[in-house]
Every structure is written in C-alpha cells, then in structure tokens.
N, C-alpha and C positions, 0 to 999 in steps of 0.2 A: 041500788047500793049491792046488792047480791050480785047482780050482773056485772058491773066495773071489775068486783072482786074474781069472780070467776074468769072474766077477760083476761084479767093481770095473771092469774095462776096459768093459763091457756099459753100467753104470752111468753111468760117466762118457760114453759114446758115446750113450746117451738123454737123458740131461741137454741135450747138445750138440745135439743133434737136435730137442730142444723149443725151447729158447732160440733156434735157428734160424728155428724154424717162427714164433717171435714177431718177432722181426729177422731178415728174411733178409743177413744180414751174418756171417762167419766167425768174426772178429774180434770183432765186438759178442756174438756167442755164447759165447766164450769169456772175456769179460770180465763177462757175466752170471753165469757160471759160478763166476769168481773172488769176485764179490760175495756168492752163495749161501753157498759154502765158508768165507769170513771170516763172514759170519753165525753160520753152524753153530757155528765155533770161538770166537764171540765170549767165551763164560764162561772159557775156557781162556785166551784172549788177555789178559782183565782179570786173571785170577790171576797170569798172567807179568808183566805190566805192573806191580803193585803188588806183587810179590816184588821185582821188582828196584829198585822207587823203596825199599823197606824195606830191602833190602840196600847201600843207598847210606847211608841214615840210620843203621844201626849199624856203619858202617867204623869210627868213631872206637872203639868198644868192643872191635871185632873186632882192631884194630890194639893195643889194649893188652892184651889176653889173649895177643895173639902175641909181646908184649914181654915180659910176665911169666912165660909157661911155655914160653919159647924153648927150654929146657934138658930138657923134657920134654915130649915129643911127643904120647904118648899122652893127658895131661891135658890138653894143648892141644887136641885132638881133641873130648874128651869137654865141654870147657868151652865149646866154639864152637857143638857140636850143642845142649848145652843153653840155651844162648844165642837160637839157632833156634828151639828148639823156644817158647821162652819168647816171643820175639816175631813167633810164627808164621809162619817166613821159609823157604821151601825152596829152596836154590839151584841146585836142576835144575831148577825151574818154568820157567825162562826159556827151555828148548830144547826144552817139550814142544809147543807149536804147529807148531814146525820141523817135530818129527819124525812127528806125526802126518799133517801135508802132505807129506810123502814119498811116501806110496804113491798120492796123488792125483799127483803129480807123474811119477812113472813111469808111471801108467796111462794119463795123458795123452799123455805121449812115446809110448807104445805104439799109442794111436788115432792120433795124425798120423802116425808111419812108418807105421802101415797105407794111410792115405789116399794116402801116397807111391808105394803099389806100383803097379807097371802092370799087374796084373791085377785087373778090377772087382770080382768077386765076393771077392775077397781084402781089397779097399779098404773094402769096404762091411760087411765082416763083425760089426765090432761096433755097428752101429748099427741101430736098428730099419726095417724094408722099409717102403716107398711113403713116407717121410716127403721133405720138400724137400730136408733134408741128403744124404739118398741120393742123389738126381738131381744134385747139384751135385759130389759126389763121382765120380759115374760120367763126369760132363761131363770133370773135371779129368782124370781117367786117359786117357778118350779123348783129351785134348790140346785138347778145343774150349772150355775153361774154366779158372778157377785159384780156389782158396781164398784170395784176395786180401784185404788189409784194410791201408790206408795204403802202397798201392804196393809190398806185400809179398804173396808167394807162402807162406803160412803154415806148407805141408807142407814147406819147404827150410828147411836152415840157413843162416847169414850165411855160415861159411866156404865152402859149395858155391858163393854168389851171387858171391863173390870169385875164387876159385879155378876155377870151371867145375864142370860135374857131368855124370853121365848121366842119363838120364830115357828113360822108356817110353812113345813116344807111339802110339797104334795098333798094340801090341803091335811095334813097329820101336823098339830103341837109338838114340836120338839123343844125341847130344854140345852139351852148352848150354856156350858159351864164359861165362868170366869177365866181369864188366861191373861196374867201380868205381863208375859213377853209379848202376847199379842198386842197388848194396851201401849206398850212403849211407843211406834210411830205417832197413834194420838195421842199422846201426850205431850213427845215432841211439835206435833202442831198447835197444838193448846199454845204450848209455849213460845213459840214464833207470832202469836197472835198477841200474846200479853207483849212480849219483846218488842214487835213493831209499834204496837199502838203507844208504849211509852217513849219510843223514838219519834215518834211523828210528832208528841207533845213538845219534847225535847226540842228537835228543830227549828219549831217556834221559837220556844222561849230562848233559845240559844242567842238570838239576835236583839236581846235587849241590850240598850246600852248599861243599864244599870240593875243589877241583879238584886237589888232591893224594892223593887217596882213589882208591883203586884198587878195584874190584871184581873179585872172583874173575871169570875168565873174559872180561875185557874186551878184552885184547889179543888174543884170537882173533878177537870178534866186530869189531875193528878190519880182520880181514883178509875178511871176509863180501863186501863189496863188491867187491872186487876177484877174490873166488871166483867170485862170481856171474856177473860180466864175462866170467871164463874160462870158466866152463862154458857159459854162454847163447851163445859164438862158435861152437860145433857142435853145437848143440839146434835143432830145428825152430824157427821162427821163431813157431809158434804158441804154444809152450811160454816163449818170450821172452816173449810179450805177456801172457802168465798171470803170470810173473814181475813184472813190471812193474804189472800193475794190483794184483796181489797187495799188492807194497809202498806203492803210493798209498793203499789201502785200509787198511792196518795204521797208516799214519801217522795218518790220519784217526781210526781207531778210539783211538790212542794219545794223541792230542791230546784229545779226548773223556774218556778216563780219568783223564788227568792232570789236566784242568780240571776235572772232579768232584772229586780227591783234592785241589786247590789250596783249593775252596771250603770243602771240609770243616776244613780244618785251617788255614786262614786268620786270622789273630790280629784281634784287635779294632782298628778304626783308632785310630791316634792322634790326642789331641785333647783337649778339656776333658772332664775327668772329671766322670761325673754327679754330680748335684745330690743330696747326701744331706741328709734332716732331722736331722742330728746338733745337739743344743743346744751353742753354743758355749762355750768353759770361761771362766770369771771375767777371767782375763788377755786374752782374745781383745777387741781394740777394735771395736767398731762402726765403721761407716763415720763419723762423725759425732766420734768420737775417744772418747766414752765406753764402759765396758762394760754388758756384758748384765745387767741387774739382775735379769733371772727364773735368768739362769744363776749371779747370785750367791746368790740367795736357794736355790734349789735344789741348789746345791753350795758352800756357803759354805768359803772359803779360811782355815784356821785362823792366827789370829795368833798369832805368838811370844810367850810367857810375859813379863812387865814391859814390855812396849812401850809401855801404856797409862800407867806410872808415869812413863819417860824422856820422854813427849810433855809430860805435867805440868810436870817438871822444867824443859823446854826454855823452856814459857811463863813460867815467874816468871823465868827470867833473862832 
C-alpha cells in the first residue's frame, strides 16, 4: 500500500514538474494539473450531473411512495430501489468524483508540504531531478526565492501567514511575523473556493421544477462551501488554488452537461400548428362561406328520413 501511495505522490510531483517546464509559474502548473484531472474525471462528472438531475425529476414519485408506505419501511426501501433501477438513478453517484479526487488532494498536500521543508533533498524527493521545478524548489528552500502565485507563497497556509510561522532559511530557523496585508490574497482565494462551491451546488438545484423538492443529501451539500473554506484556512495555499481551479472547472463542465440535457429534452416551440393536408369536413365552411364540395362528395352527410317530404309540405303551404 505504501508503494502505491509513494507512486501517487511521485506522479503528482512529476506532472507538476512537466507543467512547470511548460509555464514556469507554480500556480499555473497547479491549474494545469487541475484541468488534466478534470478531463480524466469527466465521464464520472457527466454521470454524476445526470444522476443528480434525474433524482430531482423523480422526487414527486419518491414523495408519493414515502407517503403511501410510511408504515412499512422495508417495503418503502424496496419500492424506492425499484424506482431508482427503473429510472437508472444512482443516489451515490454524486459523491463518486469527489471521493476519487481525495487521494489527489492528499498527495498534492504531501508534495507541497515537502516543498516547505528546510532540507533541500527532502523537499525535492517527489519531483524528477534536473527539471526546472527542482531548481525553483531548491532556491525556495535556500531562501533565495519562493513558489509564488498572485502574491502568495503556495507552500504556506493562510493561517500561518496571518498568525506568523517558523521557516528554515539557510539551515537556520527564522521567525516570520504575521502580516495582515499579505494575508489578503489568501483570504480572497478562500472566498473564491467558498463562492464557487456554493455556485456549483446552486447550479444543480436551480434545475428543480419545484423548489419544495428536497434531494437526498441536499442539506449536507449546503454545508460544503463552509467546510471547504474552513479546511482551506489551514492547508498550503497551493492546495487552496487547486480547490478554486477545480470548482471553476466543474462549474463549466456542469453548464455544458446541463445545456446538453436541456437541448435534448426541450419541448417543441409553441406557435402555429403545422399545416396538415386533411380534407375539411362538409360542415367546415371555406373562407367564402361555402362548404367544400369535394368533401361533401367524398364524405356525404346522411340526411334524416322524412326530411324531403317535410320540405314539400312546407312549399305547398
């Protein structure tokens, strides 16, 4: 198991090193890593988004079954599972992409934490030798540079920037005082993480036809923006950038997927009905007030018996 974990960390480090070679900015390298992982997970994201939308669409039927079988929980669960199978809905599909990204989060956290080490050989143990990223990390460890992005050192957590921290520079422990002004870019990034997490959930919930419907797990999903913000406060800023970029990328993916679904299920536009070539009935008047003679011949309307005699009598009178 440790071999798999070390291999994942080296894979993340090698990917970051590759992207850093293309664009020598560590923040850009993290964003490119985020996009790559988002593309790899797109099939699961597609399944997740469609499953969540389908869950919303069947909520009236779910509520109906829950009312009818509220005294028999076992029968209720069986009926719900049968409904899910019939509609092809998997209630657990919404969590799958999130769960699959968690090992990436932990591996990236481990790589970033190694970059903050005061020992150069330890800091570069997960990245290939001879790359541009290795040189940048060694310079950062020596205090001759930083792995910065938008005025943030991506090796340091926002909480450390706010309260102060101890860094090892040239093998010497150095106290770095807290800096509120320097904390502002970190705070903005955390705000982006929280807002994009909220918007991602709202993007799905806005598709509900009835705002009274409650999707299973919806209450927990509302807590995610605050949870991400709280966690981001104590994580390396590079991982916070990953969170923000990942959420923005997912919003774009979901907009594409939901747009595709709307086009497929969009009703025909209301307007004039399509013209048909049906022959009007004999009783249907033409524009000049006359009935259609062809229709009268092809589909003559039977006259009631005795009507001819009554007509003669009336003329005699």
